TIFILUM-550110 format. One record per atom (N, C-alpha, C): x, y, z; residue in one letter. Coordinates in steps of 0.1 Angstrom, whole numbers, plus 5000, padded with zeros to 4 digits. Layout:
<guvos>
XYZA;...
</guvos>
This chain:
<guvos>
259565051301M;258065041301M;257664911306M;256564911315L;256064791320L;255264711310L;255164581311P;254364501302P;252864531304P;252064521293I;250664541295I;249964421299I;248864431307R;248164321312R;246664341310R;245964231306G;244564231307G;243664301297G;244164351286I;243164411277I;242764321266I;241564311263N;241064241251N;241364321239N;242364281231R;242864361220R;241864351208R;240864261208N;239964241197N;238664311199N;238564401209L;237264461211L;236864541199L;235564541196N;235064631186N;234964771190N;234764801202N;234664931207N;235364941221N;236465021221V;237165031234V;236765151242V;236365131254K;235965241263K;237165291271K;237465411268I;238765471273I;238365601281I;238965611293I;238865731301I;240265801301I;240265921296I;241466001296I;241466101308I;242366101317L;242466191328L;243466301325L;242966421323G;243766531320G;243466581306G;243066711305A;242766771292A;243866871287A;245066841292G;246166931288G;246566891274G;247866931270Q;248266901256Q;248266761252Q;248866671261V;248866531258V;247566471258V;246666501269G;245366441269G;244466481257G;244666611253T;243866661241T;244366591229T;245666571227T;246166501215T;245766361215T;245766291226V;245266151227V;243866141223V;242966231228A;241566231225A;241366261210A;242066351204Q;241966381190Q;242366251182Q;243366181186N;243866071178N;242865951179N;242165941191L;241365821193L;239865841190L;239465961190S;237965991189S;237365941176S;238165941165N;237665901152N;237865751149N;238265671159E;238665531156E;237765441163E;236465461163A;235465371169A;235765341184A;236265441191N;236465431205N;235465521213N;235065471225D;234165551234D;235065621243D;235265761241I;236165841249I;235465931259I;235965931271T;235566031281T;236866101287T;236766231287V;237966311292V;237566371305V;238366361315V;238166421329V;239166531331V;238766641336D;239666751340D;238866851349D;239666931356Q;239067021366Q;238667151359Q;239167181347E;238967311341E;237867301331E;236667361334P;235467351325P;235767411311P;236667511310G;236867571297G;237567471287G;238567401293L;239267301284L;238267191279L;237367151288L;236467041285L;235467091274L;234967221276R;234067281266R;234667281252R;235967321252D;236667331239D;236767201233D;237067091240L;237166961235L;235866911229L;234766931237Q;233466891233Q;232966961220Q;233367081218D;233067161206D;233667101194D;234867041196R;235666991184R;235566841182R;235266761193L;235366621192L;234066551196L;233766431192D;232666351196D;233066271208D;233066331220I;233466271232I;232666311244I;232666241255R;232066281267R;233066351276R;232666441285T;233566501294T;232966501308T;233866501318V;233466501332V;234366601339V;233766691346Q;234566791354Q;234866731368Q;236066741373G;236366701386G;237766651388G;238166621401Q;239466571404Q;239666431399Q;240666411391A;240766281383A;240966161392A;241466171404S;241766061413S;240566021422S;239566111423H;238466091432H;237565971427H;237165881436P;236365771432P;234965811425P;234365911431G;233065961425G;233266011411G;234266081409V;234566141395V;234766031385V;235665931389L;235865811380L;234665741377L;233765721388Q;232565651385Q;231665721375Q;231565861377R;230765941367R;231265931353R;232665911352A;233265901339A;233065761333A;232465661341G;232265531335G;233265431338G;233965441350A;235065351353A;234565211356A;233265201359D;232665071362D;232864971351D;232765011338D;232964921327D;233964971317D;234965051321A;235965111312A;236965001309A;237465001297D;238564901294D;239964961297D;240065091298M;241365151299M;241265291305M;242265321314I;242365461319I;243765511315I;243765621309I;245065691305I;245165811314I;246065811324A;246265921333A;247366011329A;247066131324V;248066221319V;247866361324V;247466371336T;247266501342T;248766561345T;248766681349N;250166741352N;250766701365N;250066621372S;250566571385S;250866421385S;252066391388D;252466251389D;251666181400D;251466241411E;250766181422E;249266161419E;248666251412T;247266231408T;247166111398T;248066101389N;248065991379N;248265861386N;249165851396M;249365721403M;248165681411M;247665781419V;246465751428V;245265711419V;245065781408A;243965751399A;243965601395A;245165561391C;245365421387C;245065321398C;245565361410Q;245265271422Q;243765271425Q;243065381424T;241665391427T;240865311416T;241265321403A;240565251393A;240765101394A;241865051399W;242064911400W;241364861413W;241464931424T;240964881437T;239464881437T;238764991431L;237365001432L;236664951420L;237264961408F;236564931396F;237164821387F;238364771392H;239064661385H;239264691370H;239564821367T;239864861353T;241064771348T;240864701336P;241864611332P;243264671329P;243164791322T;244464851317T;244564991322T;245665021329K;245965151335K;247265201330K;247265321323I;248465381318I;248665511325I;249865541330A;250065661337A;251365731332A;251265861331R;252465941328R;253065981341R;254365951343V;255165981355V;256466051351V;256666171356R;257866241352R;258966241361R;258766241374A;259766261384A;260766141384A;262066171383P;263066061383P;263065981396P;262666051407E;262665991420E;261665871421E;260565881414Y;259665771413Y;260165661403Y;260665711391L;261065621381L;262265531385L;263065581394A;264165501399A;263865381407A;262565361410H;262165251418H;261065171411H;261365091402P;260265011394P;259364931403P;259864891415A;258964811423A;257764881428A;257765011427L;256565091431L;255365061422L;255665021409F;254665021399F;254264871396F;254164791406S;253764651405S;252364631409S;251764521405Q;250364501408Q;250064501423Q;251064461431G;250864461445G;251164591452G;251664691444A;251864821450A;250964921443A;251565001433L;250765091425L;250465021412L;249264971410P;248964881398P;248864961385P;250064991380I;250165061367I;250664961357I;249864941346D;250264851336D;251364901326D;251165031323V;252065091313V;252565231319V;253865241321L;254365361327L;255065441316L;254665571315I;255165651304I;255965771310I;257165781306S;258065891310S;258365981297S;257666091295P;257866171283P;259366211281P;259966251293E;261266291292E;262266181287E;261966061291Q;262865951287Q;262665921272Q;261365931268L;261065911253L;261766011245L;261666141249V;262366251241V;263866231242V;264366191253T;265866171254T;266266061244T;265565951244D;265965841235D;265865891220D;264765971217Y;264566021204Y;265766111199Y;266166201208I;267266291205I;268566211203I;268766111212L;270066031211L;270165961198L;268965911192R;269065841179R;269365941168R;268866061169L;269166171159L;270666201159L;271266211171I;272666241172I;273566131167I;273066001169E;273765891164E;273765881148E;272765941142H;272565941127H;272566081122H;273766141120P;273766281114P;273066281100P;272266381098G;271466391085G;270066341086G;269766261097A;268366211098A;267466311104A;266166311098L;265166401104L;264366321115L;264266191114Q;263666111124Q;264365971123Q;264465911135V;264965771136V;264065701146V;263365601141L;262465531150L;262765381150L;262665321162D;262965181164D;261765081163D;261964971157F;261064861157F;261764731160F;260964631165A;261464501168A;262764511177A;262564581188G;263664591198G;264864651192G;264764741182G;265964811177G;266564741165G;266064621161R;266664551150R;266364611136R;265264681136V;264864751124V;264664901127V;265064991118R;264765131121R;264065191109R;263165291112L;262565371101L;263265511102L;263865551091V;264565671091V;264065771081V;263865891084A;263466001075A;264666091072A;264966111059V;265966201055V;265466291043V;266166401042R;265766491030R;266866471019R;266366431008A;267266400997A;267866540992A;269166530989Y;269866650985Y;270566630971Y;270766750964Y;271466740952Y;272866670955Y;273166580946G;274466510947G;274366380953G;273266340959G;273066210965G;273066110953G;273665990955P;273765900944P;272465850938P;271465850946L;270165800942L;269265910936L;269566030939V;268766150935V;268766150919V;267566160913G;267466160899G;267366020893G;267365920901H;267265780896H;265965710902H;265665600895E;264465520900E;264765450912E;263765430921L;263865360933L;264365220932L;264065150920R;264365010918R;265964990919R;266665100917T;268165090917T;268765100930T;267965130941L;268465150954L;269265030959L;268664910959N;269364790964N;270564750956N;270564790943E;271764760935E;272964830940E;272764950946H;273865030951H;274364980964H;273564910971L;273864880986L;274764760988L;275164690978S;276064580979S;275664480990S;274464420989G;274064320998G;273164371009G;273264491013A;272464551024A;271164601017A;269964551022E;268764591016E;267964691024E;267164771017A;266264871023A;264964881015A;263964941021R;262664961015R;262265101018R;261965181007V;261465311009V;259965301012V;259565341023A;258165321028A;257265431023A;257765551022A;256965671018A;257865781013A;257365871005I;258065991000I;257066101001I;257566211007Y;256766331008Y;257466440999Y;256666490990R;257266590980R;256366720981R;256966820986K;256266950989K;255066930998K;255266841008G;254166821018G;253166711014G;253266661001R;252266570997R;252866430996R;252066331001A;252566191001A;252566130987A;253666060984I;253765990971I;253965840974I;253065760969Q;253265610971Q;254465560963Q;255465510969P;256665480961P;256465350953P;256965350941A;256965230932A;258365220926A;258665110920G;259965090914G;260465190905G;259465250897N;259865360887N;259765500893N;259565510906T;259465650912T;260965710912T;261065830908V;262365900908V;262465990920V;263565980927I;263766060939I;264266200934I;263566310939E;263966440935E;264566510947E;265466610945P;266066690956P;264966750965P;265166750977D;264266800988D;263066710991D;263066590985D;262066490989D;262366451003D;261266431011E;261466371024E;261166221023E;262266141025V;262166001022V;262165921035V;261165831037F;261165741048F;261565601043F;262565551049F;262965411045F;263165321058F;262965191055L;263165091065L;264365001062L;265164971072A;266264881070A;266764821083A;267464721082A;268164671095A;268964771100A;269064781114S;269764901120S;271164911115S;271964801113N;273364811109N;273464861095N;272364861087N;272464911073N;272065051071N;271665121082I;271165261080I;272165351074I;273465351079P;274365451074P;274565431058P;274565311054A;274865281039A;273665341031A;272465321036V;271265371029V;271265521029V;271565581040M;271565731041M;272565791031M;273665721029A;274665771020A;274165771006A;273165691002E;272665680989E;271765800986E;271165860997L;270065960995L;270666100997L;271766111004R;272266251007R;273766241008R;274366361008K;275766371010K;276166311024K;277166241025A;277566181038A;277966301047A;277566291060E;277866391070E;278866341080E;279766421084K;280666381094K;279966351107K;280466261115P;279866241128P;279866361137P;278866381145F;278766491155F;279866461166F;280466571170R;281366571181R;281066671192R;280766791188R;280566901198R;279066931199R;278566921212L;277166931214L;276967041225L;275867121223I;275467221233I;273967191236I;273667181249F;272267161252F;271767281260F;270767351256A;270167461264A;269167401273A;269367411286G;268467361296G;269067241303G;269067261317G;269667151325G;268667081333G;267367071328G;266366991334G;266566841332G;265466771334N;265566621333N;266066581319N;265666641308I;266066591295I;267466631292I;267866761295G;269266801293G;270266721301G;269866701313R;270766621322R;270966481317R;269766421313R;269866281308R;270666271295R;270466361286L;271266361274L;272766371277L;273066471285A;274566491288A;275166371295A;274366311304S;274866191311S;275166071301S;274266061291S;274365951281S;275565981271S;275866101269L;276766141258L;278166191262L;278266221275E;279466301279E;280766221278E;280666081278N;281866001276N;282365991262N;281466021252D;281866001238D;281866131230D;281366241236Y;281266371229Y;281766481238Y;281966591232R;282266711240R;280966781242R;280566781255V;279166831258V;279266951267V;278367051264K;278167161272K;276667181275K;276367231287I;274967261290I;274867411294I;273967481289I;273667621293I;272367621301I;272467661314E;271267661323E;271167801329E;269967851328H;269767991333H;269768001348H;269167901354N;268967911369N;270267871376N;270767951384E;272167931391E;272167811399E;271067791408A;271067671417A;270967541408A;270167541398Q;270067421389Q;271367391382Q;271967501378A;273267481371A;274267411380A;274267461393R;275167401403R;274867251405R;273567221406R;273167081408R;273666991396R;273367041384V;273766961372V;275266941371V;276067041375S;277467031374S;277966931384S;277266911395E;277666811405E;277266671401E;276266661393D;275766531389D;276566471377D;277166561369L;277866521357L;279366521359L;280066441351H;281466431353H;282366491342H;281866491330H;282766541319H;282066641311H;280966701316T;280166801309T;280466941314T;280667031306I;280867171310I;279567241312I;279267291324V;277967351327V;278167501328V;277367571320L;277467721320L;276167781325L;276367871334Q;275167941339Q;274968071331Q;273768081324G;273568191316G;272368171307G;272168271298D;270968271289D;271368211275D;270768101271A;271068031258A;270768121246A;270068231248A;269768321237A;270668451238A;271668441246D;272668551247D;273768531236D;273668621226E;274568611215E;276068611219E;276468691228D;277868701233D;278268571239D;277368511247L;277668381254L;277868271243L;277068261233L;277168161223L;278468181215L;278768301212L;280068331204L;281268291213L;281168321226E;282268291235E;282468141236E;281368061234E;281467921235E;281667851222E;282067931212N;282467881198N;281267811192N;280067881191I;278967821185I;279167781171I;280067861164E;280267831150E;280967701147E;281567641158D;282167511157D;281367401163D;280167431167T;279267331174T;278467251163T;278467121165D;277767031156D;276267031158D;275867021171V;274467021174V;274167121186V;273267211183F;272667291194F;271267241196F;270967201208C;269667141211C;268967211223C;267867281221A;267267361232A;266167271238A;266267241251V;265267151257V;264767211270V;264567341271T;264067401283T;262567381283T;261867431294N;260367411294N;259667531287N;260467621281D;259867741274D;259967721259D;258867701252D;258867691238D;259467801231D;259067931235E;259568041228E;261168061230E;261568031242A;263068041244A;263767931236A;263167811235N;263867711227N;263967751212N;262867801207I;262867841193I;263767951190I;263768051198L;264668171196L;266068141197L;266468061208S;267868031210S;268367931198S;267467841194A;267967761183A;268067841170A;267167931167M;267368011155M;268568101156M;268868151168L;270068231169L;271368151167L;271368031173A;272467941172A;272767901157A;271667881150K;271767851135K;272367971128K;271868091131R;272368211124R;273868231127R;274268191139L;275668211143L;276668101138L;276068001132G;276967901126G;276867761131G;275967731140A;275767591145A;275367501133A;275967381132R;275767291121R;274267241120R;273767201131K;272367151132K;271767201145K;270567251144V;269867301156V;268567221158V;268167191170M;266967121174M;266267201185M;264967201185A;264267271196A;263067181201A;262967171214L;261867101220L;260667191220L;259567151214I;258367241213I;257167161217I;256467211227N;255267151232N;253967191224N;253867311220R;252667361213R;252667311198R;251567241194A;251567191181A;251667291170A;250967411173A;250967521163A;252467571160A;253267571171Y;254667611169Y;255467511161Y;255167381163V;255867281156V;255667301141V;254367321137D;254067351123D;254767471118D;254867581126L;255467701122L;256967681118L;257667611126V;259067601125V;259467491116V;258567401112H;258867281104H;259467331090H;260567271087S;261267311074S;261767451074S;261867521085G;262367651086G;263767661091G;264167761098T;265467781103T;265867671113T;264867631121V;265167521130V;265167391123V;266267311123D;266367191115D;265367081119D;265267061133I;264366961137I;263567011149I;262167001148A;261367041159A;260866911166A;261166901179I;260866781186I;259666801195I;258666711192S;257366731199S;257166611210S;257166651223P;256966541233P;255666471231P;254666551226Q;253366491225Q;253366381214Q;254066401203Q;254066301193Q;254866171198Q;255866191205A;256666081211A;255766001221A;254966071229T;254166011239T;252965941232T;252366001222I;251165951215I;251465811210I;252665801203G;252965671197G;252965561208G;253565581219T;253565481230T;252165451235T;251365551236L;249965531241L;249165451230L;249365481217L;248565421207L;248965271206L;250165231210T;250565091209T;249665011218T;249065061228H;248264991238H;246765001235H;246465081225V;245065101222V;244665021209V;245665011200R;245364941188R;244864801189R;243864771181R;243364631181R;244264541173R;244164411176G;245064321170G;246364321179G;247364241175D;248564231183D;249564341178D;249364461181V;250164571177V;251164601188V;252464591186V;253464601196V;254264731196V;254064811185M;254764941184M;254065031174M;253865151178V;253265251170V;254165381170V;254365441159H;255065571158H;254165661151H;253865781157S;252965881150S;253965971142S;253565991129L;254466071120L;253766181113L;254566271108R;253966381100R;252966461109R;253266491121R;252366561130R;251066491132R;251066361132G;249866281135G;249166231123G;249466281111A;248766241098A;249066101094A;250266051097A;250665921092A;251165841104A;251265711102E;251665621113E;252565511107E;253465461115A;254165341112A;253965241124A;253565121121I;253165031131I;253864891129I;254064831141E;254664691141E;253564601146E;253064511138A;251964421142A;252464271140A;251964191149V;252364051149V;251263971142V;251663881132A;250763801125A;250463671133A;249263631135H;248863511142H;247963421133H;247863301137G;246963211130G;247563141119G;246663091109D;247163031097D;246363081085D;246463021074R;245863071062R;244363081063R;243762991071T;242262991072T;241763091082T;242563121092S;242063211103S;242663351102S;243563381093S;244263511092S;244163561077S;244063691076R;244063761063R;245463781057R;246463751066V;247863781061V;248763661061V;248563571071V;249463451072V;249263361060V;250363311055G;250363221043G;250063291030G;250263421030R;249963501018R;251263581014R;251463601001A;252463690997A;252063830998A;252963921000V;252664061002V;251764110991V;252064070978E;251164130967E;249764080968E;249463970975D;248163910976D;247363970988D;247964050996I;247264101008I;246564231004I;245364241008K;244564361004K;244764471013K;245864541011L;246264651020L;245364781017L;245064851027P;244264981024P;245165071016P;244465161009E;245165261001E;246165341009E;247365361004G;248365441011G;249165361021G;248965231022T;249565151032T;250565061025T;251765041031S;252764951025S;253364871036S;253764751033I;254564661042I;256064681038I;256864721048G;258264761045G;259164651049G;258964591061A;259964491066A;259164381074A;259864271076I;259264161084I;260464111093I;260164091105V;261164041114V;260663901118V;261463801115R;261163661118R;262263601127R;261963591140G;262963551149G;264063671150G;265263631147D;266363731146D;266663781132D;265863731123E;266163771108E;265263891104E;265963981098V;265264101092V;265064081077V;263864081073I;263464051059I;262864181053I;263564241043I;262964351036I;261864301026I;260664351027A;259564301020A;259564321005A;259264220998H;259164230983H;257764180980H;257364190967H;255964150963H;255664010966H;256763920965D;256463780967D;256863720980D;257163810990T;257563771003T;256363711010T;256463591016M;255363531023M;255363561038M;254163591043I;253963621057I;253763491065I;254463461075E;254363351084E;253763381097E;253163281104S;252663311117S;253763351127S;253463451135E;254363511145E;255463601139E;255263631126D;256163741120D;255763871126D;256763961128H;256464101131H;256564181118H;255364231115V;255264301102V;255264451104V;256064521097I;256164671099I;255564741087I;254564821090L;253764881079L;253865031081L;253765101070F;253665251069F;252365291063F;251665381070L;250365431066L;250465581063L;250365621051T;250365771048T;249065841053T;247965761054D;246765811059D;246265741071D;246465801083K;246165731096K;244665691097K;243765751088R;242365711089R;242165571085R;243165511078R;243065371074R;243465271085R;243765321097I;244265231107I;243365121111I;242065141111S;241065041115S;241064921105S;241264961092D;241364851082D;242664761084D;243764831088V;244964751090V;244764661103V;244164721113E;243864641125E;243064511122E;242064531113R;241264411110R;242064311102R;243064351094L;243864251087L;244564161097L;244964211109F;245764131118F;244964071129F;243664081129Q;242864011138Q;242563871133Q;242563771143V;242363631139V;240963601141V;240363531131G;238963491131G;238863341131G;237663281132I;237463141131I;237863091117I;237363171107T;237763141093T;237563271085T;238463291075F;238263401066F;238063351051F;237963221050L;237863161036L;236363161032L;
</guvos>
């Protein structure tokens, strides 16, 4: 991802133009429209725009997103940010060029999918295509799946502070050492490795964790820990799982090919690709991956490839229905863990906690990256959780005790919004698990969990620096 340039992060009201009213554009608009932002959405399809206006308090403009006149009607003259997420890489890139050349828009974010463009970073410099933040959904999803494969038993694995801290979600099972015990005993079991439970979801409802909270079977537990301590913490919450070895990916597109390329030297990897020409291209690109041409929802093919001995079956085609059905079939035939890439939000909700172990939403992965650059205050990382209802953020504390609401204060003295907790602090190379008496220092990276995303503006205000707050 390219560094961001030129946005005033302390604006009271950010004027944002979203180009594209598809699934990503719509999700971005939904996330931002209730956060004191001035949102305009541009698309060529009047039906999509009408639907958005019926549901959200936003402006819409119909037209070709890269045309100067359309951008001007959308308010590019004084926009703070353009987020180009149409279905066309070329439209997104040209729109950013137009916005900078004609309107000097400070921040330009573009979604670019084609590996042929992404392989040449020099294209996206201020002297060429002036894109401040380049987002590749396929790469974000690939990284997300790789972390899940690295941590068997995890429902989510999210990085903070350059990977030094991770937020991990697991489901507590009968037999886990901590199940049936109070949270205060967690660090006693870890023999020097510390962790902080940031949130617990029980039957879909958020529970604010406290020292006397008792973990119950089937609780969805989010915890923060230094990356090297993650396996030890997971072992406290659930039965230890053997590492994954045998992997099958359904789909040989950008995501399937990237996953196989990253994993084929350390795992036994197979790809099932329906299109014969694509299967041939993938087999030529990869060195140690078995590429099969066929239908991933073909029961005979899966049985022939020993699906019952497969550790992970992950469906990453462009077809939601095919991904869901093939993953469900693989699970029924004995695959240890199944994952499905699902674009439609309604489908994600349908399969959540069902036969499919993990539903992977490209929109949620992309939204977090976009929100990082919209949040006020010095927010350097955002992860959208629980289908957008919750958030985990990494914010940098600046100033001193007179100019900041957090610097020079103990965690227990910070007036956090309801449902918000500070889980960890990164100070230089040191990872500090937050306790009630932990002091925040200037330039600390503070990692917070919000069970209610509607409180985000209150958190942003905490990390804004003023002349004085005394």
